[in-house]
C-alpha positions, 0 to 999 in steps of 0.5 A: 583654131580658125573659129576662134579666129573669126568671131576674133575679128567679128568681136574687133569689127563689132567694137570698131563700129560699136567706136565710130558711132560714139564717137561721131554723133550721127544723129548731130546733124540739121536739115529741112523740114518745111523749111524749118530745120531739124535737130535731131540731136533734139529728138522729138517726144511727139508723135502724131497718128492717122485717125479714120472711122467706121460710122459715117455719124457726125462728129467723126475724127479725122485726118490725126492725132496729135499727142507732144509730149508724148513720153512724157515726165510728170510735171510737164504740159502735154498738147492733145491736136485733133481733126474734127468734122461735123456739118452742122458745127461742133460745139465741144471737145473734152478729154478725159485723163486716167491719172494713178489719183482719177480722172482729169478733165480739160477742154479744147479750143478751134485753133485751125478752120471751121467749127464745122472741120476744124483742128482743136487743140487741149492740154493739160498739166501733168500729175499723178502718173509716176505708179503705170508706164502707159495711159488712156486718155478718152477724147471725145468731141460734140456736136451741135446737134447732140452726137458724140463721138469718142476715142481712147487713145494712149501715152507713155511715161519719161523716167 
């Protein structure tokens, strides 16, 4: 009988915590992040990853890669941002997305810094991504002297 009473108390307290959590939305707050308010009631779907390489031949992917949104719905615009460094200059940055019906290619534009060390941004309108949960994107940077570096990243669909 004592064991059943302890179990009943545990279940009661667990239900109290659940009801409290559902009734009082914990994530409906705003904090300041770098001077900008953060609204936790609208979860961000952007993900940023640190990037490093084992080779020393330019162009080099440096600092970070951002995918926004990381979990994407069909028909949404998806952005990729990456930092690229090459002392002789970056000629171009592009991406190849593998979808259910083949490949989609798009180019990046320099949005911050210089062609020797800058942040590049590219985007595409998502389509043909209904069959799988995860899709690859190959990002490649070509230097003015002809060197090429490739990075493959994966992102997810949001059903």
